[in-house]
N, C-alpha and C positions, 0 to 999 in steps of 0.2 A: 477333398479331391473330387474332381468331376469325371465320371466314368459313363461311357455309352456302351450298351450291350445290344447286340443284334441277335434276335432269337429268344423267344420266351418258352422254349421247351424245358425239359427237366434240368438240363445243365444251366441254361440261361437263368431260369427261375432261382435255382439254388445259389448261383453266384451272386445274383442281385440281392437275394435275401441276406447272404452273409455280408456283402459289402455295405448294404444299407444299414445293417445293425451296427456296423463300425463307423457310423456317422459320415459316410461318403454320400455325395450327391449322385444318384444313379438315374439314368434315363434308359428305359427298356423299349426296344422297337420290335414289332412283329406284325406280319401281314394277316394273322388270324385274329378276328374280332373276339372270338371266344377266349383265346389265350390272354389277350390284352385285358379283357374284362376280369378274368380270374386274378391276374396280377394286380390290377387296380384295387380289387376288393380285399386282397390279402397282404400286400406289401406297401411300405411307405416309399414308393419310387414314382418318378414321372413316367407315364406310358404314352407311346405314340403308335397309332395304327397305320401301318404302311410297310413298304419294302426297305430293308436296310441297304439295298443296292441303289437307292434313289438319292441323287445329290441333294434334291430339295428336302427330302425327309431328314437327311443327315444335317442339313443346315437348320431345320426346325428343331432338331435335337441339341443344337448348339455345339456341333463338332469342332468349331474354331476354338472354343474354350475348353474342350475336353482333354483331360490329361491322358486318358487311355480309351481305346476302342477294343472291345472283346466281341469278336464275330463268331457266334456259335449257332447260326441258323442250320436247318437241316440240309441245306444245299451248299456244297463247296463253292459253286459259282457265285452265289449271293455273298458268301463270306469274302471271296476274293475281290469281287466288285466293290463291296463296302470298303475294303482296305485301299483299293485303288483310288476311289473318290475321296476317302478320308485323307490320303496322302497328298492329293491335289489341293484339297480345301484347308488342310491343317497338317503340314509336314512334321510339326513337333510332336504330334500325338503318337503315343506308343500303341502299336497294333498287335493284337493276338488273334489268331484265326484257327478254327478247327477245320482241318483238311484231311479227307479220307482217301480220295482217289489216288491210286498208285501212279497214274499217268502224270498227274500234277506234281506229286512228291518226287517223281523221277526226274523232274526238271527244276532243280533248285534255283536256277537263275531267275525264275519267275518271281521268287520271293525276295530277291536281293534288293539292296538300297537303291539301285538304279531303276527298279520298276515298282513292284508292290510295296517294297520296304516293310515287310512284316517282321516284327522282332521275335515272335515266338509262334511256331506252328505246333498245333496239338493234333496228334493222331490217336484217338482213344483206344483203337484196337491194338496198336503197337504197345501202348502203355499197359494194357491187359496182359499181353504176351510177356512183357518184362516182369510183371507181377507173378505170373504162372511159373516162369523160369526161376525166380527167387524162391518160390515155394518148393519147387522140385530139388533145389539145392539143400533144403532143410526138410527131408522127409519126416513126417510126423507132426509138422507144424500146420496150423490152420491159417496163419497170417505171418508175414515176415516183412519188416520195414528196416531199411538201412539208414544209419546216421553216421556223421563224421567220416565220410568217404568209406563207409563199410566197416569201420573199426567197431562200431556198436550196433547190435541187432536188437530190435524189439520183436519178440517172437510170441505169437498167439498160440496157445496150446489148449486143446479140449481135454478136460480132466475126465478120465474114465473111472468107473467104480473100483476097478482093480489097481488104479494108480497109487503108488506109494505116498503121493502127496495129498490124496483125498482124506479129508478130516483133520488136516494139519493146521494149527494156528500159525500165523505168520511169525509171531515172536519165537516160535520153536525153530525157525531157520537158523537163529543164532547158535542154538545148542548143537545143531548139526554142522556148524562151521561154514555155513553157506552165505552168510550176510555180505561177505566181501566178494562173492562170485556172482550172485544174482540178486535182482530186486523185483518183487512183484509190484508192477506199476498200476495194474487195474484188473478188476474181475468183472466179467460180464455174466450176470446170472438172470436168465430169462431175458426180459427187456430192460433190466436194470444195470446201469453202469456204476460200479463201486470203485472209488479210489480208496484202497484199503489202509488200515492201520494194524498195529501189532496184535490186537485182539480178534481181528477178523479171521475166519476159517475158510480154507479152500474146500469146496464141496464138489461131489460128483456132478458132472454135466456143466460145470463152470467153464467158461472160456477165459483163461488166465493169460494176461500179457506180461511177459518176463523180459527184463532188460539184462543183457549180458555182453561180454566181449565176443567177437566173432569166433575166436579160437576155442571158446568154452561152450559153444552152442551144442555140440554132441553130448557133452556132460549134462546140460540142462534137459535135453530130451530124455536121456537115460534116467534122470531124477524123477521124471513124470511117467516113467514106464513106457516110453516111446522107443521104437526101434528105428535107428537112423540108417536103414538099409538103402543102398544106392538104387536109383531108378533104372530099370532095364526095358520095361514094356509100357507103352502108352497107347490108349485108344481114344481117338478124337471123334466126336459126333458132330458133324457139320463142317463142310469144306469151304466156308466163306473166308473172309479176310483173316479173321482170328485163327481159324483152324489151319489155313495154309501157311501163315507166317510161323505159327507154333511148330508145325511139322518140319518146316525148313530149318528152324533153329535146333530142333531135337535131332535131326539128321546130322548136323554138325557135331553134336555131342555123342554120336554113335549109339543112339537109343532107338530100339525097334518101335516103329510107329505104324498104326493102322488108322485110316480115316473111313468113316461111314458117311456117305452123302447120297441123298435120294434123287438128285437131279442128274440125268444122264449126261448132258452137255458139260456140266461142271465136273463130273467124274473124269471125262475125257481130258479136260483142261488140267486137272490135278495130276493125272497119270503122266502128262507131258512135262509138267513143271517140276514134279518131285522125283528124286532119283531113287531113293530106297524105300519110301513109304508105300505100304500096301493100300490101294484105294478100292473100296468096296461100295457098290451101289446098293442102297437099301434104306430102310426106315429105322432110325435109332431107337424108336419106341417099341420095336418088335422084340419081345422077350426071347423068342426062339433064335433070332439072328444074334443077339448078344451072347446067348449060350453057345451057339455054333462057333462064335469067334473067341470063345474061352475068356469071357469077361472076368471070370474069377481069378485068372492068372495075371491080370493087369495091375501094375503098380499105381497107375493113375488112369481114370476115365474122365475126360474133359467134355462136358456138354456145352457146345459153342454155337448152336444154331441161333437163328434170329428170332425164334419163338421161345420166350422165357418159360411159358407154362410147360412146353415140351421138354425144355432143359431140366426143369425140376423133376418131371416124371422119369426122364432117362436116368438122372442121378439116383433117384430112389430105387429104380429097377436095378441099376448096377450095384448099389450097396446091398440090396437084398440078395443078389446073385453072388456076392462074395468079393467084389472089387476091393482092393486094398484102400484106395482113396478116391474120392470124386471131387471134381471142380465144376462148379455150376455158374454159367453166365447168367446174370440177372441185370436187366436194364432199369426197371423202375425202382426208385429209391425206397418206396413204401413196401416193396417186396423183400428187401434185405433182412429186416428183423424177423419176418415171418418164415423165410427160408431157413434161417438159423434155428428157429423154434421147432420146426418139423424134423430136424436132425440131419440136415445136409452138412457135409464135411467142410467144404471151402466154397465161399462165394466170391466171384469177381464181377466187377461192374465197369463197363467202358465209360459210362457217364460219371461215376464216382471218380474214376481215374482222371477224367478230363477236368473235373472240378478241383481235384487235389493238385494237379500239375499247374493249372492256372493260378490257384491261390499261392502256391510256392513261388511262382514267378513274380507275382504282384508285390510280395513282401520286399522290404528294403531295410537298409541300415543294419542294426545288430541282430535282426531276426534272420536266421539262416534258412530255415524251412518250417513249414507248417503242414501237417498231414492229418486230414480228417479221419476219424476212426469210428467203426460201428455206425455206418451211415454218416451222421454228423454229430453224434452225441458227445464226442470227446475229440481232443486234439493232442497230438504229440508235437511239441514245439522245440526246435533246436535254436539256441540263442547264444550270442557272444556276450560274456559278462563284462559290463561296463564298470570302470573304476568308481563311478559315482553311485552305483547301485547299492541299496541297503543290504543285499544278500552277499556282498563281497566283504571278506575279512573277518567274519565271525563264524563260530561253529553253527552248523545248521540247526541244532537243537535250540539255539537262542534266537533264531529268526522267526518272525511271525509270518507264516506263509499261508495262503488260502487253503481252507479245509478240503476243497474239491480238487486240489492239485498236489503233485508230488515231484520232487527233483529226483529223476531216475538214474542219471549218470552225469559224470563230469569227465571231460576229455581235456587233458593238459599236455599239449604237444602230442607225443605218441603214447602217452599213458592214459589208460581208461580206469576211472575210479568209480566203483559202485559205492555210493555215499552212505555214511552212517551219521548219527547225530553229532559226531565229533569232526566230521569233514568240514573243511574250510574252502570256500570258493575264492580263487584269485582272479585279478583282472585278466581279460583275454582268454579265460577258460571257456570251452564250449560246454554249454549245459543243455541236457535233454530233459524236458519237463512234460509230464503227462497231466492233462487238465480236463475237467468236465467243461462243456460248452459254457455253462453258467459262470464258471470261475475265471474265464479268460481275462475279463477286465481287471480283476483283482491281481492276476498274474502280471499283467502289463504294469500295474502300479508298483508291485513289489520289485520288478526288474528295472523300474524307472526308464522304460522304453515303450513306445507305442508301436503297435503292429501297423506300421505306416506303409506307404506305397511310393512308387516312382513318381 
């Protein structure tokens, strides 16, 4: 497949890296010579130095033969112009664009087939807010991902030393009668991602990914010693796009919200736009201000400023002052493992959200969704079982499946099955698979389906 990518920032780079590894022909365009040089030296893709909004540059990239255009430059205008010219030069090309400006997003006719003809619009900030809201629905979790229209939840839980599950071998779940209710799909220990087996032990400070039915999520949290208390009070640091959108959504849920924003004009705007949120002018890194606003009584503190170093500092301060849970906005992919290592509760990343959404859209055929996890070290894959696949019709214990992957759940119509060795997959079952990055090609082979594209 031929794919043209506009923008060699972190999102463009990681998408190009992923797609090129999967044997696609990728052309990456950026007007920064330094970025192009870095991509040329590190990825097996064609690079072009220039603006993606230039018709001549698009022609040089071979847009007429391109199956897909992914416009993720830093500028909304460049992304839109790239799609406009791509539509004129190659109407058949599928177009995906990252658009952040609310003024553009508020006029959807711009993106209609009659004009720009953009097939998918990505707003990373909105995707982050969706992630935060999912987390707040499952208090006590560090990560929450939905599959099969929400029937199945993949819940990431940080294991405390006091947790009843700390020190437990996975084979002991059977003795507790839990094997048919939950499945431990993965364990993140430091910087290591483990696809566990029966002899593996859950340890203090592990981040454990648990697969379960939606209705059993409260029981899962209780098993790990987590209190699923409802959210009543949230403090947001940073009144930008993420902070404003989150506050608006929380108001609809009747949650008491405060926002701290240091820009006077922005505070005035927030006070006019938000109905019930308390808007405070100040610096979120000011410990005295956090104490004055009773940070210790907050169910969640969200650090959502545009400065990720400040976000880390704010979250550490809030945790030290007694906040129940912190959520930290991190933009750089390389910071994500580090932020987890220093003890931050929950990390959200607009850029990772953008990569995840784009990859999900590009998949086709029997692959229903693919979600990168822990940066990009692992993937949760939802796939439709094909009648011709080797994994259909035999007990799982008899199937040779990649060591770095695990079948975490089977959805058969409205029934959710947490599989055991005796479980049998039927054609048209929806299967949720957890796999290390290295094992994905072997998973493809076992499923007899390629992670193909439009």
